[in-house]
C-alpha positions as MATLAB code, in Angstrom:
seq = 'MNLNRKKNLLATNHTNFYSELFSLFVKPAYGRQVRYACQWQAGSLLIIAIILFLASCSADKGKEIIDRSGRPVIIKGPINRIVSTAPSNTEIIVDLGLADKLIAIDRYSYNVSGIPHGLTLIDFTFPDAEVLLALKPDIIIASGHNVTGSGEDPFSLLRDMGIPVAYISMSKSINDIYEDIIFVADVLQVKDRGEELVNSMKASVVEISERTALVETKRSVYIEISAAPEMITFGKDSYINDMISAIGAQNIFGNDMWIVFPSAEAIITRNPDVILTGVDYLDDPIAEIKNRFGFGFINAVQNNRIYRIDTDSLVRPSSRIIPALEQMSRAVYPELYE';
ca = [
     216.397   -5.221  261.581;
     216.614   -3.619  258.131;
     219.009   -4.894  255.458;
     221.310   -1.842  255.495;
     221.887   -2.356  259.207;
     222.629   -6.028  258.573;
     225.159   -5.123  255.891;
     226.873   -2.709  258.288;
     226.891   -5.368  260.988;
     228.498   -7.869  258.646;
     231.175   -5.349  257.661;
     231.842   -4.590  261.350;
     232.187   -8.267  262.173;
     234.761   -8.730  259.393;
     236.776   -5.772  260.721;
     236.785   -7.185  264.258;
     237.794  -10.606  262.953;
     240.850   -9.273  261.143;
     241.830   -7.097  264.129;
     241.736  -10.154  266.350;
     243.720  -12.142  263.813;
     246.544   -9.598  263.810;
     246.476   -9.280  267.604;
     247.118  -12.999  267.875;
     250.316  -12.732  265.870;
     251.609   -9.323  266.994;
     251.275   -9.382  270.797;
     253.179   -6.891  272.983;
     256.308   -8.460  274.470;
     256.694   -8.437  278.237;
     260.177   -7.658  279.478;
     263.044   -6.220  277.533;
     264.862   -9.527  277.270;
     261.878  -11.307  275.835;
     261.247   -8.394  273.476;
     264.756   -8.430  272.033;
     264.943  -12.207  271.836;
     261.702  -12.380  269.925;
     262.071   -9.287  267.784;
     263.008  -11.228  264.680;
     260.237  -13.717  265.365;
     257.669  -10.930  265.561;
     258.655   -9.763  262.103;
     258.362  -13.300  260.783;
     255.009  -13.777  262.448;
     253.760  -10.548  260.929;
     254.655  -11.821  257.475;
     252.900  -15.106  258.221;
     249.861  -13.198  259.425;
     249.730  -11.180  256.227;
     250.059  -14.335  254.135;
     247.270  -16.021  256.050;
     245.150  -12.896  255.757;
     245.596  -12.812  251.996;
     244.949  -16.530  251.758;
     241.745  -16.182  253.731;
     240.621  -13.360  251.455;
     241.327  -15.530  248.426;
     239.420  -18.430  249.972;
     236.478  -16.147  250.721;
     236.152  -15.422  247.021;
     235.125  -19.007  246.409;
     234.576  -20.543  242.983;
     233.220  -18.245  240.292;
     230.925  -19.714  237.649;
     228.749  -18.227  234.923;
     225.093  -19.112  235.233;
     222.703  -19.919  232.381;
     221.812  -16.250  231.954;
     225.427  -15.116  231.681;
     225.634  -13.720  235.219;
     228.692  -14.460  237.385;
     228.007  -16.483  240.530;
     230.429  -17.169  243.377;
     229.979  -20.488  245.190;
     231.492  -20.792  248.657;
     231.740  -24.129  250.392;
     229.262  -27.036  250.388;
     225.609  -26.462  249.473;
     223.125  -27.827  251.981;
     220.370  -25.189  251.975;
     218.709  -24.528  248.609;
     215.968  -22.106  247.570;
     214.180  -22.826  244.275;
     212.152  -20.041  242.689;
     210.419  -21.891  239.814;
     208.658  -25.269  239.440;
     210.979  -26.417  236.647;
     214.015  -25.812  238.858;
     212.316  -27.538  241.783;
     211.638  -30.612  239.639;
     215.268  -30.757  238.520;
     216.523  -30.466  242.101;
     214.152  -33.219  243.285;
     215.088  -35.498  240.376;
     218.756  -35.016  241.243;
     217.970  -36.515  244.653;
     218.381  -33.253  246.568;
     214.830  -32.663  247.781;
     215.994  -32.897  251.399;
     218.190  -29.816  250.888;
     215.321  -27.579  249.804;
     214.395  -24.974  252.423;
     212.048  -22.797  250.326;
     210.209  -22.962  246.998;
     208.036  -20.666  244.914;
     204.264  -20.951  245.341;
     203.836  -22.645  241.957;
     206.034  -25.539  243.087;
     203.558  -26.645  245.750;
     202.447  -29.707  243.704;
     205.860  -30.964  242.601;
     205.958  -34.614  243.619;
     208.830  -35.486  245.920;
     209.176  -32.187  247.809;
     209.324  -32.260  251.623;
     206.338  -31.023  253.602;
     206.382  -27.655  255.333;
     208.754  -25.768  253.033;
     208.614  -21.981  253.102;
     206.683  -20.639  250.106;
     207.937  -17.482  248.388;
     206.413  -15.177  245.806;
     207.332  -16.001  242.213;
     208.009  -12.418  241.023;
     208.394  -10.407  244.228;
     210.310  -12.595  246.716;
     210.648  -11.247  250.243;
     214.353  -10.551  250.735;
     214.006  -10.451  254.538;
     212.402  -13.910  254.615;
     215.026  -15.397  252.319;
     217.875  -13.826  254.255;
     216.537  -15.284  257.508;
     216.546  -18.769  255.927;
     220.327  -18.515  255.411;
     220.401  -20.273  252.015;
     223.653  -21.524  250.548;
     222.276  -20.778  247.080;
     219.161  -19.571  245.293;
     218.341  -21.316  242.008;
     216.341  -18.654  240.180;
     214.510  -18.504  236.846;
     214.427  -16.054  233.965;
     210.697  -15.861  234.632;
     211.384  -14.275  238.033;
     212.720  -11.094  236.442;
     210.124   -8.329  236.568;
     208.586   -6.730  233.495;
     211.006   -3.828  233.811;
     213.927   -6.254  233.681;
     214.913   -5.774  237.314;
     216.627   -8.578  239.204;
     214.404   -9.342  242.228;
     217.353  -10.982  243.980;
     219.898   -8.178  243.499;
     219.807   -7.179  247.173;
     220.427  -10.750  248.289;
     223.235  -11.015  245.767;
     224.774   -7.865  247.272;
     224.544   -9.516  250.698;
     226.746  -12.342  249.412;
     224.107  -15.008  248.794;
     224.818  -16.881  245.517;
     221.967  -16.564  243.005;
     222.148  -18.758  239.891;
     219.702  -17.995  237.087;
     218.287  -20.586  234.697;
     217.211  -18.832  231.498;
     214.024  -19.611  229.627;
     214.818  -22.782  227.645;
     214.542  -22.509  223.864;
     215.107  -26.175  223.059;
     215.200  -29.646  224.570;
     218.973  -29.395  224.411;
     218.746  -26.258  226.556;
     216.892  -28.296  229.171;
     219.679  -30.894  229.125;
     222.237  -28.137  229.671;
     220.152  -26.608  232.453;
     220.141  -29.937  234.280;
     223.902  -30.394  233.849;
     224.478  -26.853  235.110;
     222.275  -27.286  238.197;
     223.880  -30.649  238.975;
     227.358  -29.143  238.680;
     226.498  -26.166  240.894;
     224.899  -28.430  243.509;
     227.942  -30.712  243.394;
     226.219  -33.824  242.010;
     227.554  -33.750  238.466;
     227.329  -37.536  237.978;
     223.630  -37.547  238.851;
     223.013  -34.802  236.316;
     224.678  -36.786  233.567;
     222.647  -39.883  234.469;
     219.402  -37.908  234.418;
     220.163  -36.331  231.041;
     221.213  -39.665  229.538;
     217.930  -41.202  230.710;
     215.971  -38.366  229.110;
     217.906  -38.651  225.858;
     217.204  -42.377  225.702;
     213.465  -41.718  226.077;
     213.491  -39.032  223.382;
     215.359  -41.328  220.997;
     212.917  -44.169  221.647;
     209.928  -41.928  220.866;
     211.589  -40.380  217.824;
     212.559  -43.749  216.368;
     208.974  -44.953  216.659;
     207.714  -42.099  214.462;
     210.739  -41.897  212.156;
     209.152  -44.097  209.478;
     205.936  -42.099  209.228;
     205.489  -41.218  205.552;
     203.353  -38.110  206.039;
     203.922  -35.928  209.061;
     200.746  -34.736  210.713;
     200.277  -31.048  211.432;
     199.723  -30.026  215.042;
     198.347  -27.010  216.856;
     199.155  -26.932  220.566;
     197.849  -24.346  222.999;
     198.417  -23.516  226.643;
     195.808  -20.772  226.876;
     192.262  -20.972  225.537;
     190.118  -18.425  223.690;
     189.839  -15.514  223.635;
     193.537  -15.119  224.532;
     195.025  -18.156  222.843;
     198.742  -18.847  223.313;
     200.959  -21.307  221.469;
     204.669  -21.659  220.667;
     206.727  -21.330  217.513;
     210.394  -21.834  216.714;
     213.087  -21.232  219.335;
     210.942  -22.964  221.957;
     211.383  -26.363  223.566;
     207.697  -27.116  222.875;
     208.346  -26.731  219.146;
     211.268  -29.123  219.650;
     208.892  -31.603  221.302;
     206.553  -31.483  218.314;
     209.499  -32.140  215.991;
     210.743  -34.966  218.233;
     207.473  -36.892  217.783;
     207.706  -36.564  214.000;
     204.983  -33.937  213.565;
     204.796  -30.397  212.147;
     203.945  -27.348  214.215;
     201.492  -25.163  212.240;
     203.181  -22.152  213.861;
     206.702  -23.564  213.536;
     207.844  -20.613  211.412;
     206.659  -18.035  213.945;
     208.858  -16.763  216.726;
     208.720  -18.274  220.225;
     205.503  -17.236  222.036;
     202.622  -16.809  219.575;
     199.196  -15.228  220.170;
     197.316  -16.683  217.191;
     194.001  -15.476  215.874;
     191.175  -17.947  215.322;
     191.417  -17.212  211.592;
     195.109  -18.170  211.543;
     194.405  -21.521  213.211;
     191.479  -22.266  210.889;
     193.514  -21.332  207.807;
     196.442  -23.559  208.788;
     193.977  -26.396  209.422;
     195.848  -28.726  211.827;
     195.353  -32.504  211.697;
     195.617  -32.710  215.490;
     194.987  -30.212  218.286;
     196.717  -30.638  221.645;
     195.724  -28.599  224.687;
     197.494  -28.108  227.964;
     194.727  -25.918  229.350;
     193.772  -27.035  232.860;
     191.660  -24.148  234.125;
     188.525  -25.079  232.148;
     186.194  -27.945  233.032;
     186.204  -29.235  229.446;
     188.855  -27.567  227.251;
     188.222  -30.023  224.393;
     184.554  -29.057  224.189;
     185.535  -25.384  224.336;
     187.752  -25.853  221.262;
     185.053  -27.725  219.357;
     182.510  -24.977  220.018;
     184.661  -22.078  218.831;
     183.187  -20.196  215.903;
     184.541  -21.534  212.612;
     186.537  -24.382  214.161;
     184.116  -26.932  212.712;
     186.009  -26.589  209.411;
     189.314  -27.756  210.954;
     190.363  -31.344  210.202;
     191.237  -32.022  213.860;
     187.738  -31.028  214.960;
     185.953  -32.892  212.177;
     187.933  -36.066  212.918;
     187.678  -35.682  216.695;
     191.480  -35.439  217.037;
     191.690  -33.100  220.055;
     193.616  -34.309  223.092;
     194.539  -33.154  226.585;
     198.231  -33.122  227.554;
     199.375  -32.958  231.176;
     199.842  -29.260  231.833;
     202.730  -29.365  234.287;
     204.744  -31.802  232.193;
     204.189  -29.655  229.102;
     204.895  -26.155  230.412;
     207.735  -26.842  232.841;
     211.110  -27.144  231.061;
     212.633  -29.786  233.276;
     213.515  -33.455  233.446;
     209.774  -34.187  233.573;
     208.849  -33.228  229.996;
     209.083  -36.889  228.977;
     205.519  -37.856  230.057;
     204.129  -34.973  227.965;
     206.273  -36.065  225.030;
     204.885  -39.596  225.256;
     201.311  -38.310  225.494;
     201.865  -36.103  222.435;
     203.301  -38.979  220.431;
     200.403  -41.308  221.287;
     197.853  -38.586  220.494;
     199.309  -37.693  217.095;
     200.198  -41.246  215.978;
     197.978  -43.628  217.982;
     198.280  -46.331  215.329;
     201.984  -46.707  216.158;
     201.081  -47.745  219.711;
     198.398  -50.317  218.915;
];
C-alpha cells in the first residue's frame, strides 16, 4: 500500500468516526410522543456532542514543543516506541534507561552498548518511510546529520503522516550536549533521569578540569578524526574544542571555525606538543602520523607524544564523551595522574 493511499484511508477513518459520534447523540425518535418529549433533550445532546467533538479535536493536537533545531513537534500521549536515527541519540536514550523502548536504530548505532538485540536497522541519510511507518513509532529522535546535502528533511513524509519527529542539532559545545540530554529526557517523559545524567557528567568534567587547573603552561594539542591525505580536525564552536579547553590544553586550530581540513604545512607550522587521534580505520594510526612527510619536526612526534583516543566516545556528542575526556587529559598531562 502506498503512502498516499494510507493518508486517504486515515482521513476516511476520521470522517467515519465523527459521523458515528454524531449518530450516537442525534438518533431518530420513534413515535410522536417520544419525539416531542425528547425534543429539548435532542438539542441539548447536540450541543454536548459538539463540545465533545471540539474537545476531542483539541486533545488530538497534543503538546507542542520546539525541538533542538527549532522545528515544532507535537507529542500525543505516552511514548513507548522510539526510533533513534543517530548513535549519539541512541546512547542518550540508553543512558536514560529507555533502551527497552527502542524499536529501530540507525546502522551506525549497532555497537552502542546496552541496546536490545534484533532491533530494526535503518539507513542514516535515506530512511525507508514505509518501514518506519509499519513500525508505528510514537516518536522519531532524529539528528541534524540525517538531513541530506540539499537540506531536505528525510522524515518530512512521516511528519506529514502525524508521526512526531524531534531533531537534535549538531552540538557546538559541551553545554549543548547537556541541553540535548535534558531535551530528550523531557520529550521521553523522564525529566528527572535527564537531570541526574547531566549532573553526573558535570561532576566528571569539573573533576578533570580541577586536576589541570594549576598547570602553569598549557600544552598545545592537535586532534584529528581523519588521517592523511584528507585530514579533519575541529576548531571553535565545536564540542571537541570545548573538550580540549576542559582538560586545560590549547587547540592549535582553536581560532578556526568548526570543521577544519588542515594542510600538513599548517600542522607542522603550529607545532603541537601533543597529537591525539581518533582514527580507527587504520591498523596503526600513530605510525601513520609519525611517517608523514615533514612531521618529524613537530614536537609531539619528536617526543613521542601521539595517543589514540576512543573513536566512538570522541565523535559522538552524547553522555558518553566522558571516557574520551579522561583519556585526553591523561594523554596531555600524564604527570598529573602518576
